[in-house]
MOPAC internal coordinates of N, CA, C and O (Angstrom, degrees):
PM7 1SCF
backbone

  N    0.0000 0     0.00 0     0.00 0    0    0    0
  C    1.5233 1     0.00 0     0.00 0    1    0    0
  C    1.4775 1   111.38 1     0.00 0    2    1    0
  O    1.2310 1   120.24 1   -40.42 1    3    2    1
  N    1.3344 1   117.14 1   139.58 1    3    2    1
  C    1.5122 1   118.11 1  -173.76 1    5    3    2
  C    1.5341 1   104.04 1   -88.84 1    6    5    3
  O    1.2310 1   122.17 1     1.97 1    7    6    5
  N    1.3668 1   113.46 1  -178.03 1    7    6    5
  C    1.4657 1   121.54 1   179.97 1    9    7    6
  C    1.5258 1   107.81 1   -62.99 1   10    9    7
  O    1.2310 1   123.44 1   -27.91 1   11   10    9
  N    1.3083 1   111.01 1   152.09 1   11   10    9
  C    1.6330 1   116.81 1  -176.53 1   13   11   10
  C    1.4835 1   104.39 1   -94.29 1   14   13   11
  O    1.2310 1   116.70 1   172.03 1   15   14   13
  N    1.2175 1   123.87 1    -7.97 1   15   14   13
  C    1.5056 1   121.04 1  -179.84 1   17   15   14
  C    1.5112 1   112.63 1  -167.75 1   18   17   15
  O    1.2310 1   119.08 1   -20.91 1   19   18   17
  N    1.3294 1   119.35 1   159.09 1   19   18   17
  C    1.4298 1   127.54 1   171.12 1   21   19   18
  C    1.4568 1   110.96 1  -145.47 1   22   21   19
  O    1.2310 1   117.04 1   -35.99 1   23   22   21
  N    1.3273 1   123.23 1   144.01 1   23   22   21
  C    1.3709 1   128.95 1   177.79 1   25   23   22
  C    1.5800 1   110.56 1   -74.16 1   26   25   23
  O    1.2310 1   123.15 1   -38.66 1   27   26   25
  N    1.2454 1   111.57 1   141.34 1   27   26   25
  C    1.4776 1   121.62 1  -177.73 1   29   27   26
  C    1.4992 1   110.02 1  -121.88 1   30   29   27
  O    1.2310 1   117.86 1   -51.78 1   31   30   29
  N    1.3780 1   121.69 1   128.22 1   31   30   29
  C    1.5057 1   123.00 1   176.11 1   33   31   30
  C    1.5273 1   108.76 1   -62.94 1   34   33   31
  O    1.2310 1   123.24 1   -31.15 1   35   34   33
  N    1.3381 1   111.39 1   148.85 1   35   34   33
  C    1.5497 1   112.37 1   176.66 1   37   35   34
  C    1.5790 1   103.10 1  -153.55 1   38   37   35
  O    1.2310 1   120.53 1   -39.00 1   39   38   37
  N    1.3445 1   116.59 1   141.00 1   39   38   37
  C    1.4363 1   127.03 1  -173.06 1   41   39   38
  C    1.5624 1   110.12 1   -65.05 1   42   41   39
  O    1.2310 1   119.88 1   163.60 1   43   42   41
  N    1.3564 1   117.84 1   -16.40 1   43   42   41
  C    1.4924 1   116.01 1  -172.11 1   45   43   42
  C    1.6187 1   107.91 1  -110.05 1   46   45   43
  O    1.2310 1   122.00 1  -165.60 1   47   46   45
  N    1.2950 1   113.77 1    14.40 1   47   46   45
  C    1.4754 1   113.97 1  -177.46 1   49   47   46
  C    1.6263 1   109.28 1   -60.74 1   50   49   47
  O    1.2310 1   121.83 1   -44.40 1   51   50   49
  N    1.1976 1   114.10 1   135.60 1   51   50   49
  C    1.4999 1   122.72 1   179.28 1   53   51   50
  C    1.5628 1   112.77 1    69.11 1   54   53   51
  O    1.2310 1   118.19 1  -156.98 1   55   54   53
  N    1.2638 1   121.05 1    23.02 1   55   54   53
  C    1.2845 1   126.26 1   179.66 1   57   55   54
  C    1.5052 1   108.00 1  -120.25 1   58   57   55
  O    1.2310 1   122.50 1   -19.10 1   59   58   57
  N    1.4126 1   112.81 1   160.90 1   59   58   57
  C    1.5556 1   117.53 1   179.18 1   61   59   58
  C    1.4827 1   108.03 1   -77.17 1   62   61   59
  O    1.2310 1   122.43 1   -50.45 1   63   62   61
  N    1.3316 1   112.96 1   129.55 1   63   62   61
  C    1.5078 1   124.85 1  -179.81 1   65   63   62
  C    1.4639 1   113.16 1  -131.89 1   66   65   63
  O    1.2310 1   121.71 1   -17.93 1   67   66   65
  N    1.3333 1   114.33 1   162.07 1   67   66   65
  C    1.4364 1   118.68 1   174.97 1   69   67   66
  C    1.5410 1   106.66 1  -126.16 1   70   69   67
  O    1.2310 1   122.17 1   -40.09 1   71   70   69
  N    1.4037 1   113.46 1   139.91 1   71   70   69
  C    1.4167 1   123.14 1   179.19 1   73   71   70
  C    1.6497 1   104.03 1   -92.54 1   74   73   71
  O    1.2310 1   123.52 1   -67.63 1   75   74   73
  N    1.4395 1   110.86 1   112.37 1   75   74   73
  C    1.4355 1   111.20 1  -168.92 1   77   75   74
  C    1.5859 1   108.23 1   -74.35 1   78   77   75
  O    1.2310 1   119.34 1   169.07 1   79   78   77
  N    1.2996 1   118.87 1   -10.93 1   79   78   77
  C    1.4026 1   118.32 1   179.86 1   81   79   78
  C    1.5163 1   116.68 1   -71.13 1   82   81   79
  O    1.2310 1   124.39 1   140.14 1   83   82   81
  N    1.4744 1   109.18 1   -39.86 1   83   82   81
  C    1.4169 1   122.34 1  -173.89 1   85   83   82
  C    1.4271 1   110.69 1  -106.51 1   86   85   83
  O    1.2310 1   119.73 1   147.62 1   87   86   85
  N    1.3319 1   118.12 1   -32.38 1   87   86   85
  C    1.5100 1   117.81 1  -177.00 1   89   87   86
  C    1.5303 1   111.88 1   102.66 1   90   89   87
  O    1.2310 1   123.34 1   165.22 1   91   90   89
  N    1.3248 1   111.21 1   -14.78 1   91   90   89
  C    1.4984 1   115.65 1  -173.73 1   93   91   90
  C    1.5601 1   111.68 1   -78.91 1   94   93   91
  O    1.2310 1   124.36 1   -38.19 1   95   94   93
  N    1.3551 1   109.24 1   141.81 1   95   94   93
  C    1.4169 1   119.56 1  -178.41 1   97   95   94
  C    1.5717 1   113.76 1  -108.13 1   98   97   95
  O    1.2310 1   123.17 1   -29.77 1   99   98   97
  N    1.3068 1   111.52 1   150.23 1   99   98   97
  C    1.6402 1   110.31 1   179.35 1  101   99   98
  C    1.5239 1   104.48 1   179.46 1  102  101   99
  O    1.2310 1   121.82 1    12.32 1  103  102  101
  N    1.3251 1   114.12 1  -167.68 1  103  102  101
  C    1.4870 1   122.96 1  -175.44 1  105  103  102
  C    1.5026 1   104.20 1   -95.84 1  106  105  103
  O    1.2310 1   120.25 1   -41.18 1  107  106  105
  N    1.3090 1   117.12 1   138.82 1  107  106  105
  C    1.4154 1   124.00 1   173.47 1  109  107  106
  C    1.5204 1   107.11 1   -82.90 1  110  109  107
  O    1.2310 1   120.99 1   -72.37 1  111  110  109
  N    1.3914 1   115.71 1   107.63 1  111  110  109
  C    1.4010 1   119.41 1   178.57 1  113  111  110
  C    1.5254 1   115.64 1   -83.66 1  114  113  111
  O    1.2310 1   118.24 1   137.12 1  115  114  113
  N    1.3009 1   120.97 1   -42.88 1  115  114  113
  C    1.4530 1   125.50 1  -177.63 1  117  115  114
  C    1.4591 1   112.70 1  -160.27 1  118  117  115
  O    1.2310 1   122.95 1   -29.52 1  119  118  117
  N    1.2597 1   111.96 1   150.48 1  119  118  117
  C    1.5337 1   121.65 1   172.60 1  121  119  118
  C    1.5009 1   103.78 1  -114.92 1  122  121  119
  O    1.2310 1   118.17 1   -48.56 1  123  122  121
  N    1.3697 1   121.10 1   131.44 1  123  122  121
  C    1.3195 1   127.15 1  -174.53 1  125  123  122
  C    1.5452 1   108.64 1  -135.37 1  126  125  123
  O    1.2310 1   120.65 1   -47.31 1  127  126  125
  N    1.3286 1   116.35 1   132.69 1  127  126  125
  C    1.4047 1   124.99 1   166.23 1  129  127  126
  C    1.4591 1   110.14 1   -84.01 1  130  129  127
  O    1.2310 1   119.00 1   -68.19 1  131  130  129
  N    1.3294 1   119.52 1   111.81 1  131  130  129
  C    1.4589 1   121.09 1  -163.70 1  133  131  130
  C    1.5298 1   111.63 1  -123.01 1  134  133  131
  O    1.2310 1   119.78 1   -42.71 1  135  134  133
  N    1.2258 1   118.03 1   137.29 1  135  134  133
  C    1.5224 1   117.98 1   168.18 1  137  135  134
  C    1.3644 1   111.41 1   -81.29 1  138  137  135
  O    1.2310 1   119.69 1   -71.99 1  139  138  137
  N    1.3853 1   118.19 1   108.01 1  139  138  137
  C    1.3586 1   124.24 1   178.06 1  141  139  138
  C    1.4199 1   127.54 1   -90.83 1  142  141  139
  O    1.2310 1   124.16 1  -178.47 1  143  142  141
  N    1.4312 1   109.62 1     1.53 1  143  142  141
  C    1.4115 1   118.84 1  -179.42 1  145  143  142
  C    1.5266 1   117.69 1   -70.06 1  146  145  143
  O    1.2310 1   120.54 1   -22.96 1  147  146  145
  N    1.2109 1   116.58 1   157.04 1  147  146  145
  C    1.5804 1   119.12 1  -176.60 1  149  147  146
  C    1.4420 1   109.68 1  -102.78 1  150  149  147
  O    1.2310 1   117.95 1  -174.75 1  151  150  149
  N    1.3820 1   121.52 1     5.25 1  151  150  149
  C    1.4558 1   124.73 1  -177.43 1  153  151  150
  C    1.3761 1   112.03 1  -132.52 1  154  153  151
  O    1.2310 1   117.27 1   -17.44 1  155  154  153
  N    1.3283 1   122.80 1   162.56 1  155  154  153
  C    1.4318 1   124.12 1  -178.94 1  157  155  154
  C    1.5079 1   107.59 1   -92.96 1  158  157  155
  O    1.2310 1   118.69 1   159.15 1  159  158  157
  N    1.2647 1   120.11 1   -20.85 1  159  158  157
  C    1.4321 1   124.45 1  -178.81 1  161  159  158
  C    1.4917 1   110.41 1   -70.27 1  162  161  159
  O    1.2310 1   118.76 1   146.54 1  163  162  161
  N    1.2261 1   119.97 1   -33.46 1  163  162  161
  C    1.5237 1   124.59 1  -175.82 1  165  163  162
  C    1.5641 1   112.66 1  -128.44 1  166  165  163
  O    1.2310 1   123.16 1   -54.47 1  167  166  165
  N    1.3378 1   111.54 1   125.53 1  167  166  165
  C    1.4369 1   110.34 1  -178.61 1  169  167  166
  C    1.6073 1   105.23 1  -107.50 1  170  169  167
  O    1.2310 1   121.91 1   -32.30 1  171  170  169
  N    1.3279 1   113.95 1   147.70 1  171  170  169
  C    1.5041 1   121.24 1  -177.60 1  173  171  170
  C    1.6074 1    98.82 1  -136.51 1  174  173  171
  O    1.2310 1   118.07 1   -72.67 1  175  174  173
  N    1.2632 1   121.28 1   107.33 1  175  174  173
  C    1.4727 1   130.24 1   174.40 1  177  175  174
  C    1.4857 1   112.31 1   -91.70 1  178  177  175
  O    1.2310 1   119.54 1   -40.11 1  179  178  177
  N    1.3218 1   118.48 1   139.89 1  179  178  177
  C    1.4313 1   124.35 1  -173.68 1  181  179  178
  C    1.5309 1   108.60 1  -145.72 1  182  181  179
  O    1.2310 1   119.42 1   -45.59 1  183  182  181
  N    1.3643 1   118.71 1   134.41 1  183  182  181
  C    1.4316 1   112.38 1   173.42 1  185  183  182
  C    1.5414 1   107.85 1   -91.63 1  186  185  183
  O    1.2310 1   121.83 1   -55.51 1  187  186  185
  N    1.5230 1   114.10 1   124.49 1  187  186  185
  C    1.3937 1   117.49 1   177.90 1  189  187  186
  C    1.4504 1   106.34 1  -118.31 1  190  189  187
  O    1.2310 1   123.22 1   -36.21 1  191  190  189
  N    1.3466 1   111.44 1   143.79 1  191  190  189
  C    1.5137 1   126.92 1   175.44 1  193  191  190
  C    1.4981 1   109.35 1   -92.58 1  194  193  191
  O    1.2310 1   119.67 1   -52.23 1  195  194  193
  N    1.2818 1   118.23 1   127.77 1  195  194  193
  C    1.5283 1   122.53 1   176.05 1  197  195  194
  C    1.4507 1   109.98 1   -99.36 1  198  197  195
  O    1.2310 1   116.71 1   -66.72 1  199  198  197
  N    1.2771 1   123.85 1   113.28 1  199  198  197
  C    1.4452 1   128.88 1  -173.78 1  201  199  198
  C    1.5517 1   110.25 1  -116.53 1  202  201  199
  O    1.2310 1   122.99 1   -52.85 1  203  202  201
  N    1.3125 1   111.88 1   127.15 1  203  202  201
  C    1.4714 1   117.26 1  -179.53 1  205  203  202
  C    1.5895 1   107.08 1   -98.76 1  206  205  203
  O    1.2310 1   119.52 1   -63.77 1  207  206  205
  N    1.4073 1   118.51 1   116.23 1  207  206  205
  C    1.4161 1   116.63 1  -176.75 1  209  207  206
  C    1.6045 1   111.32 1   -87.16 1  210  209  207
  O    1.2310 1   119.83 1     9.40 1  211  210  209
  N    1.1897 1   117.93 1  -170.60 1  211  210  209
  C    1.4184 1   127.44 1  -174.93 1  213  211  210
  C    1.5189 1   112.08 1   -59.10 1  214  213  211
  O    1.2310 1   118.69 1   142.88 1  215  214  213
  N    1.2251 1   120.10 1   -37.12 1  215  214  213
  C    1.4461 1   128.25 1   179.23 1  217  215  214
  C    1.4830 1   112.71 1   -70.57 1  218  217  215
  O    1.2310 1   120.70 1   162.09 1  219  218  217
  N    1.3299 1   116.27 1   -17.91 1  219  218  217
  C    1.5171 1   120.48 1  -179.33 1  221  219  218
  C    1.4605 1   109.76 1    98.15 1  222  221  219
  O    1.2310 1   117.18 1   178.21 1  223  222  221
  N    1.3486 1   122.97 1    -1.79 1  223  222  221
  C    1.4228 1   127.21 1   175.95 1  225  223  222
  C    1.5412 1   112.29 1   -85.91 1  226  225  223
  O    1.2310 1   122.95 1   -42.76 1  227  226  225
  N    1.4419 1   111.95 1   137.24 1  227  226  225
  C    1.4679 1   113.02 1   177.48 1  229  227  226
  C    1.5143 1   108.63 1  -103.39 1  230  229  227
  O    1.2310 1   124.63 1   -30.42 1  231  230  229
  N    1.3675 1   108.72 1   149.58 1  231  230  229
  C    1.3530 1   115.69 1   177.93 1  233  231  230
  C    1.5125 1   108.03 1  -136.95 1  234  233  231
  O    1.2310 1   117.59 1   -17.91 1  235  234  233
  N    1.3647 1   122.20 1   162.09 1  235  234  233
  C    1.3429 1   125.64 1   177.67 1  237  235  234
  C    1.4306 1   115.14 1  -108.67 1  238  237  235
  O    1.2310 1   119.64 1   -26.54 1  239  238  237
  N    1.2850 1   118.29 1   153.46 1  239  238  237
  C    1.4202 1   127.85 1   170.78 1  241  239  238
  C    1.5190 1   115.64 1  -154.46 1  242  241  239
  O    1.2310 1   121.09 1   -10.80 1  243  242  241
  N    1.2966 1   115.52 1   169.20 1  243  242  241
  C    1.4173 1   114.46 1  -178.81 1  245  243  242
  C    1.5274 1   110.25 1   -70.38 1  246  245  243
  O    1.2310 1   118.49 1   -31.38 1  247  246  245
  N    1.2683 1   120.48 1   148.62 1  247  246  245
  C    1.3983 1   123.45 1  -176.77 1  249  247  246
  C    1.5766 1   110.87 1   -63.97 1  250  249  247
  O    1.2310 1   118.97 1   147.58 1  251  250  249
  N    1.3135 1   119.57 1   -32.42 1  251  250  249
  C    1.4175 1   129.33 1  -177.24 1  253  251  250
  C    1.7058 1   103.94 1   -63.46 1  254  253  251
  O    1.2310 1   118.04 1   158.29 1  255  254  253
  N    1.4568 1   121.33 1   -21.71 1  255  254  253
  C    1.2819 1   124.25 1  -174.63 1  257  255  254
  C    1.5348 1   110.17 1   -86.47 1  258  257  255
  O    1.2310 1   118.73 1   171.71 1  259  258  257
  N    1.2800 1   120.02 1    -8.29 1  259  258  257
  C    1.4764 1   123.48 1  -171.43 1  261  259  258
  C    1.5482 1   112.24 1   -93.31 1  262  261  259
  O    1.2310 1   121.10 1   -60.92 1  263  262  261
  N    1.3550 1   115.50 1   119.08 1  263  262  261
  C    1.4262 1   119.33 1   169.18 1  265  263  262
  C    1.5221 1   112.88 1  -126.82 1  266  265  263
  O    1.2310 1   120.33 1   -20.51 1  267  266  265
  N    1.3687 1   116.97 1   159.49 1  267  266  265
  C    1.5265 1   118.11 1  -174.92 1  269  267  266
  C    1.5908 1   107.16 1   -69.15 1  270  269  267
  O    1.2310 1   121.97 1   -34.37 1  271  270  269
  N    1.1797 1   113.84 1   145.63 1  271  270  269
  C    1.4436 1   120.44 1   179.59 1  273  271  270
  C    1.5986 1   107.69 1  -109.91 1  274  273  271
  O    1.2310 1   121.45 1   -78.17 1  275  274  273
  N    1.2560 1   114.84 1   101.83 1  275  274  273
  C    1.4076 1   121.34 1  -170.97 1  277  275  274
  C    1.5651 1   114.80 1   -86.27 1  278  277  275
  O    1.2310 1   122.09 1   155.80 1  279  278  277
  N    1.3200 1   113.61 1   -24.20 1  279  278  277
  C    1.5226 1   119.75 1  -175.96 1  281  279  278
  C    1.6091 1   103.36 1   -81.33 1  282  281  279
  O    1.2310 1   122.18 1   -28.08 1  283  282  281
  N    1.3458 1   113.42 1   151.92 1  283  282  281
  C    1.4870 1   118.84 1   174.80 1  285  283  282
  C    1.5475 1   105.97 1   -91.24 1  286  285  283
  O    1.2310 1   124.08 1   -14.82 1  287  286  285
  N    1.2689 1   109.77 1   165.18 1  287  286  285
  C    1.5441 1   117.30 1   172.70 1  289  287  286
  C    1.4930 1   107.76 1   -59.63 1  290  289  287
  O    1.2310 1   121.90 1   -39.25 1  291  290  289
  N    1.3684 1   113.97 1   140.75 1  291  290  289
  C    1.5609 1   114.15 1  -178.41 1  293  291  290
  C    1.5510 1   105.39 1   -87.46 1  294  293  291
  O    1.2310 1   120.33 1   -27.83 1  295  294  293
  N    1.2071 1   116.97 1   152.17 1  295  294  293
  C    1.4444 1   126.99 1   179.26 1  297  295  294
  C    1.5684 1    99.87 1  -101.54 1  298  297  295
  O    1.2310 1   121.91 1   -13.57 1  299  298  297
  N    1.3988 1   113.94 1   166.43 1  299  298  297
  C    1.4563 1   121.40 1  -174.72 1  301  299  298
  C    1.5779 1   103.85 1   -65.63 1  302  301  299
  O    1.2310 1   117.01 1   143.51 1  303  302  301
  N    1.3215 1   123.29 1   -36.49 1  303  302  301
  C    1.4728 1   120.62 1  -179.72 1  305  303  302
  C    1.5556 1   112.07 1   -69.25 1  306  305  303
  O    1.2310 1   120.60 1   144.93 1  307  306  305
  N    1.2150 1   116.46 1   -35.07 1  307  306  305
  C    1.5417 1   116.12 1  -178.57 1  309  307  306
  C    1.5668 1   106.79 1   -73.05 1  310  309  307
  O    1.2310 1   119.71 1   143.99 1  311  310  309
  N    1.3402 1   118.15 1   -36.01 1  311  310  309
  C    1.5008 1   113.03 1   173.05 1  313  311  310
  C    1.3568 1   113.80 1   -63.64 1  314  313  311
  O    1.2310 1   118.24 1   135.59 1  315  314  313
  N    1.3755 1   120.96 1   -44.41 1  315  314  313
  C    1.5478 1   122.80 1  -179.39 1  317  315  314
  C    1.5067 1   109.60 1   -58.92 1  318  317  315
  O    1.2310 1   121.90 1   134.32 1  319  318  317
  N    1.3389 1   113.97 1   -45.68 1  319  318  317
  C    1.5923 1   113.93 1  -175.72 1  321  319  318
  C    1.4309 1   112.80 1   -82.00 1  322  321  319
  O    1.2310 1   117.47 1   167.75 1  323  322  321
  N    1.2696 1   122.42 1   -12.25 1  323  322  321
  C    1.4623 1   127.04 1  -168.91 1  325  323  322
  C    1.4498 1   117.56 1   -60.15 1  326  325  323
  O    1.2310 1   120.10 1   180.00 1  327  326  325

């Protein structure tokens, strides 16, 4: 059986990003080309982005769903004045 994953370089690593599928923002921790199949007979490889959100939890999404997040988190004052 071959390796189950390999790391992939990405221009947004360690930067603030947004997952467009969920709208959640966080820091892009890794991009991994991962074998997501559940059998040894058939391999299905997919590039997954690992994002760490504000609570410290990491979640995965497809790399195509990752975009840079240019806006900063809003404070209570900026929401009120907004």
